[in-house]
Backbone as a printed PyTorch tensor [residue, N CA C, xyz], in Angstrom:
tensor([[[-72.7330,  58.7050,  40.8110],
         [-73.3240,  59.4640,  39.9960],
         [-73.1340,  59.0010,  38.5510]],

        [[-71.9450,  58.4730,  38.2830],
         [-71.8030,  57.7300,  36.7900],
         [-72.6680,  56.5740,  36.7400]],

        [[-73.0870,  55.8610,  37.7070],
         [-73.8660,  54.6270,  37.7940],
         [-75.3070,  55.0590,  37.5940]],

        [[-75.8180,  56.0750,  38.1540],
         [-77.2620,  56.5700,  38.1730],
         [-77.3870,  57.2170,  36.7930]],

        [[-76.3750,  57.9300,  36.2650],
         [-76.5550,  58.5140,  34.7590],
         [-76.6590,  57.4690,  33.8470]],

        [[-75.6990,  56.4740,  34.1120],
         [-75.6920,  55.3000,  33.0340],
         [-77.0480,  54.5490,  33.1450]],

        [[-77.5280,  54.1800,  34.2590],
         [-78.7710,  53.4510,  34.4920],
         [-79.9880,  54.4020,  33.7750]],

        [[-79.9380,  55.6010,  33.8980],
         [-81.0900,  56.4720,  33.3110],
         [-80.8470,  56.3100,  31.7720]],

        [[-79.5810,  56.5730,  31.2890],
         [-79.3860,  56.6900,  29.9080],
         [-79.5650,  55.3980,  29.1690]],

        [[-79.1800,  54.2110,  29.6950],
         [-79.4060,  52.7780,  29.0630],
         [-80.6880,  52.3640,  29.0970]],

        [[-81.5000,  52.6700,  30.3150],
         [-82.8190,  52.1740,  30.3640],
         [-83.9430,  53.0320,  29.8090]],

        [[-83.5090,  54.4560,  29.8340],
         [-84.5780,  55.3220,  29.4370],
         [-85.7120,  55.6520,  30.7260]],

        [[-85.3530,  55.0930,  31.9730],
         [-85.9310,  55.1380,  32.9850],
         [-85.8740,  56.4700,  33.6710]],

        [[-86.8920,  56.8160,  34.5560],
         [-86.8590,  58.0370,  35.2680],
         [-86.2040,  57.5230,  36.6120]],

        [[-85.1660,  57.9050,  36.8450],
         [-84.2390,  57.4030,  38.0030],
         [-84.2300,  58.6550,  39.1220]],

        [[-84.8190,  58.2880,  40.2750],
         [-84.9610,  59.2450,  41.2610],
         [-84.1740,  58.4550,  42.5580]],

        [[-83.2500,  59.3590,  43.0680],
         [-82.2490,  58.9420,  44.2580],
         [-82.8470,  59.7000,  45.5370]],

        [[-83.2280,  58.9390,  46.5490],
         [-83.4580,  59.4460,  47.6690],
         [-82.2990,  59.3710,  48.6630]],

        [[-82.0340,  60.5520,  49.2280],
         [-80.9190,  60.6480,  50.1120],
         [-81.4130,  61.0890,  51.7160]],

        [[-80.6350,  60.7680,  52.6640],
         [-81.0300,  60.9770,  54.0030],
         [-80.3800,  62.3600,  54.2830]],

        [[-79.3560,  62.8900,  53.7620],
         [-78.7350,  64.1930,  54.1610],
         [-77.9220,  64.6740,  52.8850]],

        [[-77.8860,  65.8160,  52.7950],
         [-77.0600,  66.4400,  51.6000],
         [-75.7130,  66.0680,  51.7620]],

        [[-75.1250,  66.1290,  52.9290],
         [-73.7700,  65.6610,  53.0940],
         [-73.4720,  65.1890,  54.4960]],

        [[-72.9270,  64.2160,  54.7790],
         [-72.4530,  63.8050,  56.1800],
         [-71.7710,  64.8070,  56.7440]],

        [[-71.9690,  64.9810,  58.1100],
         [-71.3560,  65.9660,  58.8380],
         [-69.5440,  66.0840,  58.8340]],

        [[-69.1850,  64.8720,  58.6830],
         [-67.7020,  64.8600,  58.7980],
         [-67.0180,  64.9000,  57.3440]],

        [[-67.8470,  65.2720,  56.3190],
         [-67.0620,  65.3290,  54.8940],
         [-66.8500,  66.6400,  54.6020]],

        [[-65.7250,  66.9940,  53.8360],
         [-65.4460,  68.2990,  53.4600],
         [-65.7750,  68.6420,  52.0150]],

        [[-66.6940,  67.9770,  51.4660],
         [-67.1410,  68.2630,  49.9840],
         [-68.5760,  68.9950,  49.9290]],

        [[-68.7880,  69.6810,  48.8200],
         [-70.0300,  70.0960,  48.6900],
         [-71.0660,  69.1220,  48.4870]],

        [[-72.3420,  69.5230,  48.8030],
         [-73.4810,  68.6360,  48.7780],
         [-73.6520,  68.3870,  47.1530]],

        [[-74.4310,  67.3050,  46.8550],
         [-74.6590,  66.9090,  45.3700],
         [-75.7520,  67.6410,  44.9380]],

        [[-75.8190,  68.0650,  43.7020],
         [-76.8700,  68.6740,  43.1040],
         [-77.0680,  67.8880,  41.6740]],

        [[-78.3320,  68.0020,  41.3750],
         [-78.5110,  67.0300,  40.2000],
         [-78.7710,  67.8920,  39.1570]],

        [[-78.3070,  69.0870,  38.8500],
         [-78.7640,  70.0610,  37.8210],
         [-78.3310,  69.4960,  36.4220]],

        [[-77.2170,  68.7660,  36.4240],
         [-76.5940,  68.4310,  35.0320],
         [-76.6140,  66.9100,  34.9920]],

        [[-77.3270,  66.2610,  35.6860],
         [-77.5200,  64.7730,  35.7220],
         [-78.7950,  64.3060,  35.0860]],

        [[-78.6510,  63.1260,  34.6880],
         [-80.0900,  62.3560,  34.1160],
         [-80.8000,  61.6900,  35.2220]],

        [[-80.4540,  62.0080,  36.4450],
         [-81.4070,  61.4820,  37.4910],
         [-81.6980,  62.5410,  38.4460]],

        [[-82.8120,  62.3640,  39.2780],
         [-83.0750,  63.3880,  40.1930],
         [-82.6650,  63.0100,  41.7190]],

        [[-82.5110,  63.9270,  42.5850],
         [-82.1880,  63.6850,  43.9720],
         [-83.2170,  64.4080,  44.6920]],

        [[-83.8420,  63.5400,  45.6700],
         [-84.8630,  63.8900,  46.5270],
         [-84.4030,  63.7150,  48.0880]],

        [[-84.3570,  64.6800,  48.7890],
         [-83.9070,  64.5670,  50.1270],
         [-85.0760,  63.9120,  51.0650]],

        [[-85.0510,  63.0180,  51.7350],
         [-86.2240,  62.4880,  52.3710],
         [-86.0200,  62.9660,  53.9160]],

        [[-87.1730,  63.1360,  54.6370],
         [-87.1050,  63.3350,  56.1080],
         [-86.5140,  62.3070,  56.8150]],

        [[-85.4120,  62.6960,  57.6100],
         [-84.6420,  61.5590,  58.2210],
         [-84.2400,  61.9400,  59.5810]],

        [[-84.2430,  61.1600,  60.5800],
         [-83.7480,  61.4030,  61.8520],
         [-82.3890,  60.7760,  61.9570]],

        [[-81.3770,  61.5320,  62.3550],
         [-79.9890,  61.1740,  62.3850],
         [-79.3900,  61.2510,  63.8480]],

        [[-78.5750,  60.3720,  64.2760],
         [-77.9620,  60.5240,  65.4830],
         [-76.5250,  59.8350,  65.4110]],

        [[-75.4410,  60.3690,  66.0170],
         [-74.1090,  59.9520,  66.1400],
         [-74.0460,  58.7660,  67.0550]],

        [[-73.2400,  57.8170,  66.6730],
         [-72.9840,  56.4680,  67.4040],
         [-71.5430,  56.2090,  67.4130]],

        [[-70.8690,  55.8780,  68.5490],
         [-69.5610,  55.5130,  68.5820],
         [-69.5480,  54.0000,  68.4480]],

        [[-68.9870,  53.4710,  67.5110],
         [-68.8070,  52.0730,  67.1800],
         [-67.2960,  51.6750,  67.4260]],

        [[-67.1780,  50.7800,  68.4920],
         [-65.8610,  50.0970,  68.8020],
         [-65.6120,  48.8480,  68.0110]],

        [[-64.5330,  48.7350,  67.3710],
         [-64.0430,  47.6080,  66.6560],
         [-63.8950,  46.4230,  67.8590]],

        [[-64.0120,  45.1320,  67.3380],
         [-64.0630,  44.0730,  68.3010],
         [-62.7590,  43.2920,  68.1980]],

        [[-61.7430,  43.9750,  67.3460],
         [-60.5100,  43.2830,  67.2100],
         [-59.5210,  43.7180,  68.2890]],

        [[-58.5730,  43.1530,  68.6760],
         [-57.4960,  43.5500,  69.6870],
         [-56.8710,  44.7690,  69.1190]],

        [[-56.6450,  45.6700,  69.9540],
         [-55.9160,  46.8260,  69.7710],
         [-56.9780,  47.7290,  68.8460]],

        [[-58.2690,  47.4310,  68.9420],
         [-59.1570,  48.1180,  68.0400],
         [-59.4200,  49.7250,  68.1640]],

        [[-60.1910,  50.2690,  67.7030],
         [-60.3750,  51.7090,  67.5660],
         [-61.8990,  51.9590,  67.6140]],

        [[-62.1060,  53.1600,  67.9890],
         [-63.6420,  53.6430,  67.9170],
         [-63.7760,  54.4960,  66.9090]],

        [[-65.0470,  54.4010,  66.2040],
         [-65.2260,  55.0520,  65.1050],
         [-66.4920,  55.8870,  65.3650]],

        [[-66.5570,  57.0700,  64.9610],
         [-67.9490,  57.9680,  65.1960],
         [-68.6990,  57.8210,  63.9920]],

        [[-69.8490,  57.2340,  63.9910],
         [-70.6120,  57.0780,  62.8890],
         [-71.9580,  57.9670,  62.9680]],

        [[-72.5340,  58.2770,  61.8890],
         [-73.9270,  58.6300,  61.9380],
         [-74.7190,  57.6740,  61.4510]],

        [[-75.8780,  57.3260,  62.1820],
         [-76.9810,  56.4470,  61.9280],
         [-78.2040,  57.2970,  61.3850]],

        [[-78.7610,  56.9450,  60.1700],
         [-79.8130,  57.6780,  59.6900],
         [-81.2600,  56.8630,  59.6500]],

        [[-82.2020,  57.2420,  60.2190],
         [-83.4150,  56.5230,  60.0900],
         [-84.4550,  57.2720,  59.2140]],

        [[-84.6020,  56.8790,  57.8990],
         [-85.3470,  57.6420,  56.9060],
         [-86.9510,  57.5710,  57.0460]],

        [[-87.4470,  58.2530,  58.1330],
         [-88.8810,  58.2230,  58.5130],
         [-89.7170,  58.7040,  57.2890]],

        [[-89.2260,  59.6160,  56.4680],
         [-89.9230,  60.0510,  55.3660],
         [-89.9050,  59.1350,  54.0990]],

        [[-89.1140,  58.2010,  54.0190],
         [-88.9960,  57.3950,  52.9280],
         [-90.3200,  56.6350,  52.4080]],

        [[-90.9230,  56.1110,  53.4330],
         [-92.3520,  55.5290,  53.0080],
         [-93.1360,  56.4230,  52.3210]],

        [[-93.3180,  57.5560,  52.7910],
         [-94.2100,  58.6800,  52.1150],
         [-93.6300,  59.0190,  50.7230]],

        [[-92.2620,  59.0220,  50.4550],
         [-91.8720,  59.4250,  49.1830],
         [-91.9810,  58.3750,  48.2850]],

        [[-91.8550,  57.0840,  48.7870],
         [-92.0840,  55.8720,  47.8660],
         [-93.4330,  55.8270,  47.4330]],

        [[-94.3630,  55.9430,  48.3800],
         [-95.8110,  55.9570,  47.9670],
         [-96.1090,  57.0990,  47.0420]],

        [[-95.5810,  58.1930,  47.1810],
         [-95.9360,  59.5130,  46.4330],
         [-95.4200,  59.0940,  45.1000]],

        [[-94.2410,  58.6300,  44.7310],
         [-93.5820,  58.4550,  43.5020],
         [-93.9930,  57.2530,  42.8560]],

        [[-94.3070,  56.2190,  43.4630],
         [-94.6590,  54.8720,  43.0490],
         [-93.7090,  54.2520,  42.0260]],

        [[-92.5480,  53.8370,  42.5140],
         [-91.6360,  53.3100,  41.6450],
         [-92.0180,  51.9590,  41.1700]],

        [[-91.2870,  51.5430,  39.8480],
         [-91.5010,  50.3160,  39.3970],
         [-90.5300,  49.2920,  40.0910]],

        [[-89.4000,  49.6510,  40.6380],
         [-88.4960,  48.8930,  41.4960],
         [-87.7950,  49.8770,  42.3150]],

        [[-87.3270,  49.3360,  43.4680],
         [-86.5280,  50.0200,  44.4900],
         [-85.1920,  49.4160,  44.7270]],

        [[-84.2300,  50.0050,  44.6010],
         [-82.9030,  49.7550,  44.9810],
         [-82.6510,  50.2910,  46.2390]],

        [[-82.2250,  49.6760,  47.3830],
         [-81.9670,  50.2460,  48.4910],
         [-80.7220,  49.8990,  49.0710]],

        [[-79.7810,  51.1240,  49.2440],
         [-78.4780,  51.0690,  49.8210],
         [-78.4360,  50.6810,  51.2860]],

        [[-77.4870,  49.7670,  51.4960],
         [-77.1610,  49.3280,  52.8670],
         [-78.2020,  48.2290,  53.2420]],

        [[-78.2430,  47.7250,  54.4630],
         [-79.0460,  46.7800,  54.7640],
         [-79.5360,  46.8250,  56.2530]],

        [[-80.0740,  48.1130,  56.4390],
         [-80.5500,  48.5530,  57.8390],
         [-81.7830,  49.1800,  57.7670]],

        [[-82.0020,  50.3200,  58.5050],
         [-83.3930,  50.9420,  58.5650],
         [-83.7980,  51.4260,  57.0170]],

        [[-83.0920,  51.9350,  56.2150],
         [-83.4960,  52.2000,  54.9610],
         [-84.3000,  51.1220,  54.0550]],

        [[-83.3040,  49.9410,  54.2310],
         [-83.8590,  48.8090,  53.3540],
         [-85.1600,  48.2130,  54.0740]],

        [[-85.2880,  48.2670,  55.3820],
         [-86.5090,  47.8720,  56.0400],
         [-87.5740,  48.5950,  55.7200]],

        [[-87.5320,  50.1310,  55.5620],
         [-88.5850,  50.9530,  55.2180],
         [-88.9460,  50.7770,  53.7360]],

        [[-87.9160,  50.6080,  52.9550],
         [-88.2740,  50.2790,  51.5370],
         [-88.9680,  48.9080,  51.2050]],

        [[-88.5460,  47.7220,  51.9910],
         [-89.2400,  46.5440,  51.9280],
         [-90.6690,  46.5970,  52.3880]],

        [[-90.8560,  47.1790,  53.3960],
         [-92.3470,  47.3890,  53.8300],
         [-92.9890,  48.0790,  52.8430]],

        [[-92.5400,  49.2330,  52.4020],
         [-93.3350,  50.1170,  51.3530],
         [-93.5290,  49.3730,  50.0990]],

        [[-92.3660,  48.6460,  49.8790],
         [-92.4350,  47.9530,  48.5070],
         [-93.4800,  46.8360,  48.4760]],

        [[-93.5930,  46.2780,  49.5360],
         [-94.6920,  45.1340,  49.8290],
         [-96.0440,  45.6920,  49.5260]],

        [[-96.2230,  47.1080,  50.0870],
         [-97.4730,  47.7470,  49.8160],
         [-97.6750,  48.0120,  48.3650]],

        [[-96.7580,  48.3590,  47.8400],
         [-96.9120,  48.9080,  46.3480],
         [-96.7210,  47.6650,  45.5250]],

        [[-96.4070,  46.4840,  45.9320],
         [-96.1970,  45.2950,  45.1170],
         [-95.0860,  45.6390,  44.1210]],

        [[-93.9260,  46.1130,  44.5500],
         [-92.8090,  46.2970,  43.6260],
         [-91.4870,  45.6020,  44.4310]],

        [[-90.6580,  45.1000,  43.4300],
         [-89.3580,  44.5850,  43.9100],
         [-88.5060,  45.5640,  44.6510]],

        [[-87.9040,  45.0370,  45.7670],
         [-86.7830,  45.6440,  46.4330],
         [-85.5490,  44.9620,  46.3970]],

        [[-84.6340,  45.5630,  45.8400],
         [-83.2820,  45.0250,  45.6590],
         [-82.2650,  45.7340,  46.6680]],

        [[-81.9720,  44.8420,  47.5750],
         [-80.8180,  45.5430,  48.4550],
         [-79.5170,  45.7190,  47.9260]],

        [[-78.7520,  46.6900,  48.2070],
         [-77.4190,  47.0880,  47.6580],
         [-76.6270,  47.1040,  48.7160]],

        [[-75.7200,  46.3160,  49.0690],
         [-74.7600,  46.2630,  50.2430],
         [-73.3160,  46.1100,  49.9610]],

        [[-72.5810,  46.6070,  50.8600],
         [-71.1700,  46.5910,  50.6500],
         [-70.4290,  46.2640,  52.0380]],

        [[-70.7430,  45.2280,  52.5100],
         [-70.2440,  44.6230,  53.6570],
         [-68.7730,  44.2300,  53.4570]],

        [[-67.6700,  44.7650,  54.2960],
         [-66.2870,  44.1340,  54.0060],
         [-66.1530,  43.0230,  54.9000]],

        [[-65.1360,  42.2940,  54.4810],
         [-64.8240,  40.9840,  55.2790],
         [-64.5790,  41.2830,  56.7130]],

        [[-64.1000,  42.4300,  57.1690],
         [-63.9370,  42.8180,  58.5070],
         [-65.2430,  42.8260,  59.2560]],

        [[-66.2720,  42.9550,  58.5190],
         [-67.5020,  42.9090,  59.3060],
         [-68.3460,  41.4860,  59.1940]],

        [[-67.5050,  40.5170,  58.6410],
         [-68.1110,  39.1130,  58.4560],
         [-68.7420,  38.5930,  59.7660]],

        [[-67.9090,  38.6900,  60.9980],
         [-68.2350,  38.1600,  62.2380],
         [-69.5570,  38.8020,  62.7270]],

        [[-69.6720,  40.1850,  62.5190],
         [-70.8300,  40.8740,  63.0250],
         [-72.0780,  40.5220,  62.0650]],

        [[-71.7420,  40.3360,  60.5880],
         [-72.7820,  40.0280,  59.7050],
         [-73.1650,  38.7580,  59.9090]],

        [[-72.3370,  37.7650,  60.1730],
         [-72.7680,  36.3650,  60.4620],
         [-73.7580,  36.2880,  61.7560]],

        [[-73.7710,  37.1350,  62.5830],
         [-74.7190,  37.2080,  63.6430],
         [-75.9300,  38.0850,  63.1770]],

        [[-76.0280,  38.3890,  61.9630],
         [-77.0580,  39.4460,  61.5820],
         [-78.3720,  38.8570,  62.0170]],

        [[-79.2240,  39.7030,  62.4200],
         [-80.5980,  39.3150,  62.8710],
         [-81.3570,  38.5910,  61.8810]],

        [[-82.5310,  38.0160,  62.2110],
         [-83.3960,  37.2280,  61.4140],
         [-83.9820,  38.1030,  60.3080]],

        [[-84.1760,  39.5250,  60.7720],
         [-84.6530,  40.4930,  60.0050],
         [-83.9530,  40.6950,  58.6830]],

        [[-82.5710,  40.7710,  58.8430],
         [-81.6380,  41.0460,  57.8040],
         [-81.6920,  39.6920,  56.9140]],

        [[-81.7590,  38.5800,  57.3620],
         [-81.7460,  37.4290,  56.6670],
         [-82.9970,  37.2710,  55.8620]],

        [[-84.0960,  37.5570,  56.4350],
         [-85.4260,  37.8250,  55.7810],
         [-85.4660,  38.7620,  54.6360]],

        [[-84.8720,  40.0250,  54.8920],
         [-84.7470,  40.8550,  53.8040],
         [-84.0060,  40.2660,  52.6260]],

        [[-82.8750,  39.6540,  52.8490],
         [-82.1940,  39.1460,  51.6840],
         [-82.9270,  37.8280,  51.1490]],

        [[-83.4940,  37.1010,  51.8590],
         [-84.2500,  36.0380,  51.2720],
         [-85.4940,  36.3010,  50.3130]],

        [[-86.0770,  37.5050,  50.8080],
         [-87.2900,  37.9090,  49.9430],
         [-86.9800,  38.7410,  48.8050]],

        [[-85.7400,  39.1920,  48.7680],
         [-85.3520,  39.9710,  47.7180],
         [-85.0750,  39.1190,  46.2360]],

        [[-85.6910,  39.6870,  45.2200],
         [-85.3760,  38.9620,  43.9300],
         [-83.8760,  38.9190,  43.3740]],

        [[-83.1150,  40.0730,  43.8890],
         [-81.7380,  40.1070,  43.5850],
         [-81.0190,  40.8800,  44.7550]],

        [[-79.8090,  40.7850,  44.8980],
         [-79.1600,  41.6020,  45.8000],
         [-77.7330,  41.9590,  45.0780]],

        [[-77.4270,  43.3390,  45.2730],
         [-76.2340,  43.8190,  44.6120],
         [-75.1140,  43.9560,  45.7590]],

        [[-74.0070,  43.2170,  45.5460],
         [-73.0330,  43.3680,  46.5090],
         [-71.7380,  44.2120,  45.7630]],

        [[-71.2140,  45.0390,  46.5130],
         [-69.9400,  45.7630,  45.9720],
         [-68.7060,  44.9650,  46.0390]],

        [[-68.4740,  44.0370,  45.0540],
         [-67.3400,  43.3300,  44.9960],
         [-67.3820,  41.8610,  45.5150]],

        [[-66.0730,  41.3970,  45.5360],
         [-66.1660,  39.8350,  46.0100],
         [-66.0170,  39.8170,  47.5320]],

        [[-65.6910,  40.8340,  48.3730],
         [-65.8020,  40.9330,  49.7480],
         [-67.3000,  40.8830,  50.2590]],

        [[-68.0160,  41.6430,  49.5630],
         [-69.6140,  41.6960,  49.8060],
         [-70.1850,  40.3240,  49.4830]],

        [[-69.8570,  39.7880,  48.5010],
         [-70.3930,  38.5030,  48.0910],
         [-70.0460,  37.4870,  49.1740]],

        [[-68.7660,  37.4820,  49.6430],
         [-68.2390,  36.5450,  50.6750],
         [-69.0950,  36.8570,  51.9070]],

        [[-69.3640,  38.1380,  52.2270],
         [-70.1370,  38.0840,  53.4950],
         [-71.4290,  37.7690,  53.3340]],

        [[-72.1690,  38.3130,  52.3550],
         [-73.5030,  37.8480,  51.8630],
         [-73.9200,  36.3570,  51.9130]],

        [[-72.8800,  35.6260,  51.2590],
         [-73.1890,  34.2040,  51.2880],
         [-72.9810,  33.5560,  52.7830]],

        [[-72.0150,  34.1690,  53.5020],
         [-71.6380,  33.8430,  54.9150],
         [-73.0230,  34.0470,  55.7970]],

        [[-73.8420,  34.8470,  55.4480],
         [-74.9670,  35.0850,  56.2420],
         [-76.3570,  34.5450,  55.5880]],

        [[-76.1500,  33.7500,  54.6990],
         [-77.1580,  32.9020,  54.0770],
         [-77.8210,  33.3650,  52.8600]],

        [[-77.1970,  34.3890,  52.1320],
         [-77.8220,  34.8520,  50.9890],
         [-77.5680,  33.8070,  49.9670]],

        [[-78.4310,  33.5140,  48.9890],
         [-78.2140,  32.5640,  47.8430],
         [-77.3510,  33.2500,  46.8840]],

        [[-76.3110,  32.6330,  46.6590],
         [-75.2470,  33.0200,  45.6940],
         [-75.7190,  33.2760,  44.1750]],

        [[-76.8650,  32.7280,  43.8650],
         [-77.2750,  33.0300,  42.4760],
         [-78.2470,  34.4230,  42.4210]],

        [[-78.4350,  34.8110,  43.4980],
         [-79.1710,  36.2380,  43.5940],
         [-78.2370,  37.3020,  43.5760]],

        [[-76.9300,  37.0560,  43.8240],
         [-76.1510,  38.2030,  44.0930],
         [-75.2570,  38.6200,  42.8080]],

        [[-75.4640,  39.8610,  42.5140],
         [-74.9110,  40.4650,  41.4380],
         [-73.5430,  41.4030,  42.0700]],

        [[-72.3710,  41.0110,  41.4500],
         [-71.4800,  41.9160,  41.7720],
         [-71.2390,  43.0820,  41.2490]],

        [[-71.1240,  44.1560,  41.9120],
         [-71.0710,  45.5280,  41.2180],
         [-69.8960,  46.2270,  41.9500]],

        [[-68.9500,  46.8040,  41.1860],
         [-67.7770,  47.4890,  41.6280],
         [-68.1890,  48.7880,  42.2420]],

        [[-67.5520,  49.3680,  43.1590],
         [-67.8290,  50.7710,  43.6880],
         [-67.6390,  51.6760,  42.5600]],

        [[-68.6150,  52.4350,  42.3250],
         [-68.5620,  53.4100,  41.1840],
         [-68.2290,  54.7620,  41.7470]],

        [[-67.3420,  55.2490,  40.9760],
         [-66.7310,  56.6890,  41.2370],
         [-66.5740,  57.5420,  40.0790]],

        [[-66.8840,  58.7500,  40.1270],
         [-66.6720,  59.6280,  39.0310],
         [-65.0300,  60.0300,  38.8440]],

        [[-64.4830,  59.0750,  37.9940],
         [-62.9650,  59.0600,  37.8710],
         [-62.5840,  60.4300,  37.0940]],

        [[-63.3660,  60.6970,  36.1300],
         [-62.9950,  61.9460,  35.3800],
         [-63.0520,  63.0550,  36.2250]],

        [[-63.8490,  63.3610,  37.0630],
         [-63.9620,  64.4320,  38.1000],
         [-62.7340,  64.4070,  38.9850]],

        [[-62.3860,  63.1780,  39.6220],
         [-61.6050,  63.0370,  40.5290],
         [-60.0670,  63.3910,  39.7370]],

        [[-59.8550,  62.8430,  38.6150],
         [-58.6540,  62.8660,  37.7560],
         [-58.3260,  64.6080,  37.6600]],

        [[-59.5100,  65.1540,  37.2080],
         [-59.4580,  66.6040,  36.8970],
         [-59.0220,  67.3730,  38.0920]],

        [[-59.5440,  67.0440,  39.1970],
         [-59.2160,  67.7150,  40.3590],
         [-57.7450,  67.4840,  40.8670]],

        [[-57.3470,  66.3770,  40.5780],
         [-55.9720,  65.8600,  41.1210],
         [-54.9650,  66.7850,  40.0040]],

        [[-55.3460,  66.8400,  38.8410],
         [-54.4630,  67.6500,  37.9610],
         [-54.5300,  69.0390,  38.0270]],

        [[-55.2330,  69.6390,  38.7260],
         [-55.6400,  71.0810,  38.8750],
         [-54.4020,  71.6610,  39.6240]],

        [[-54.0490,  73.0500,  39.1480],
         [-52.9230,  73.6930,  39.7460],
         [-53.1860,  73.8860,  41.2570]],

        [[-54.2920,  74.0900,  41.6300],
         [-54.4470,  74.3110,  43.2150],
         [-54.1220,  73.0050,  43.9540]],

        [[-54.4850,  71.7260,  43.4170],
         [-54.1740,  70.6200,  44.0390],
         [-52.7430,  70.3460,  44.0880]],

        [[-51.9860,  70.5000,  42.8590],
         [-50.5140,  70.3270,  42.8400],
         [-49.7760,  71.1570,  43.9630]],

        [[-50.4080,  72.5370,  44.0030],
         [-49.7470,  73.3610,  44.8710],
         [-49.7890,  72.9160,  46.3480]],

        [[-50.9530,  72.4670,  46.6200],
         [-51.2540,  72.1100,  48.0720],
         [-50.4720,  70.7630,  48.3970]]])
């Protein structure tokens, strides 16, 4: 939220964020509204399914994840005709954005946050992922771990921009200082 507000304030651009879901099923916080924000949130038609992902390390664990397939994203992008598309993650969302971006002739910038723990899996990334990274004019990585993984799968280091994980620290600090939090 702070990042999108800052982007809108500093550039004067109309910032629209497309989301797959109001809130993930396993989260215990309220969905995001954009009433007091400098950006708009639009929920796109999405097909979601739960997937059990088992880690490949000895003594590993199984994690239940939700996979989202934004089937309505191309329609929304064609409808709103952005000047640039920044696409989170490096999966179905970025593929849909890249295909639509090529039709609209607008740049698509992937924004990914692969940790080093995923480096082995990322190194075996499909040709499609490599193609998405090579055709992008820039790639946003969330910190040095993402840079390390992105370079490991062949992304040109000159294209990578390091961005820290942005959090609404004021809101978090206020909630931590609240009497109800202290009591619990």
